[in-house]
C-alpha positions as CSV (number, residue, x, y, z in Angstrom):
1,X,17.3,-6.4,-1.9
2,X,21.4,-4.8,-1.0
3,X,21.6,-3.2,2.1
4,X,21.5,0.5,-0.4
5,X,18.4,-0.1,-2.1
6,X,17.0,-0.9,0.5
7,X,17.4,1.6,2.7
8,X,16.7,4.3,-1.1
9,X,13.6,2.6,-1.7
10,X,12.7,2.9,2.8
11,X,13.9,6.2,2.4
12,X,11.7,6.8,-0.6
13,X,8.7,5.4,0.6
14,X,9.0,8.2,3.8
15,X,9.1,10.9,1.7
16,X,5.8,10.2,-0.9
17,X,4.9,9.4,3.2
18,X,5.2,13.3,4.0
19,X,3.9,14.4,0.7
20,X,1.1,12.9,0.3
21,X,0.3,11.5,3.7
22,X,-2.0,8.5,3.2
23,X,-5.1,7.3,4.5
24,X,-5.1,3.6,3.4
25,X,-1.3,2.8,4.0
26,X,-1.5,-0.6,3.0
27,X,-3.2,0.7,-0.3
28,X,-0.5,2.8,-0.3
29,X,2.1,-0.2,-0.4
30,X,0.4,-1.9,-3.6
31,X,0.8,0.7,-4.9
32,X,4.6,1.5,-4.6
33,X,5.4,-1.7,-4.7
34,X,3.9,-1.9,-8.2
35,X,4.6,1.8,-10.5
36,X,8.8,1.5,-9.1
37,X,8.8,-2.6,-8.8
38,X,10.0,-3.5,-5.5
39,X,10.6,-7.7,-4.8
40,X,8.1,-9.3,-3.2
41,X,8.3,-9.9,0.7
42,X,8.7,-6.2,2.0
43,X,5.0,-5.7,1.9
44,X,4.6,-6.2,5.3
45,X,7.7,-4.3,5.9
46,X,7.4,-1.1,4.4
47,X,3.3,-1.1,5.1
48,X,4.8,-0.5,9.0
49,X,7.4,1.7,7.7
50,X,4.5,4.0,6.0
51,X,2.7,4.0,9.2
52,X,4.8,4.8,11.5
53,X,6.0,7.2,9.2
54,X,2.2,8.7,9.9
55,X,2.5,8.9,13.2
56,X,4.8,10.9,13.6
57,X,3.5,12.9,11.2
58,X,0.1,12.7,13.3
59,X,1.8,13.3,16.7
60,X,2.0,16.6,18.3
61,X,5.1,18.0,18.3
62,X,7.3,18.0,22.4
């Protein structure tokens, strides 16, 4: 996957995570990959990205 496309996918997933705040990051990523036809092999990386974003959202602001 090209670097620019990969960054666009990551940013899109971050935005969707902030909007929907999924309870199950792995299922959320699987649905995202299926819906937007993302090439395979990125599921673990994208799941970690969603988990990190959820951690940021759930942590108290300093």
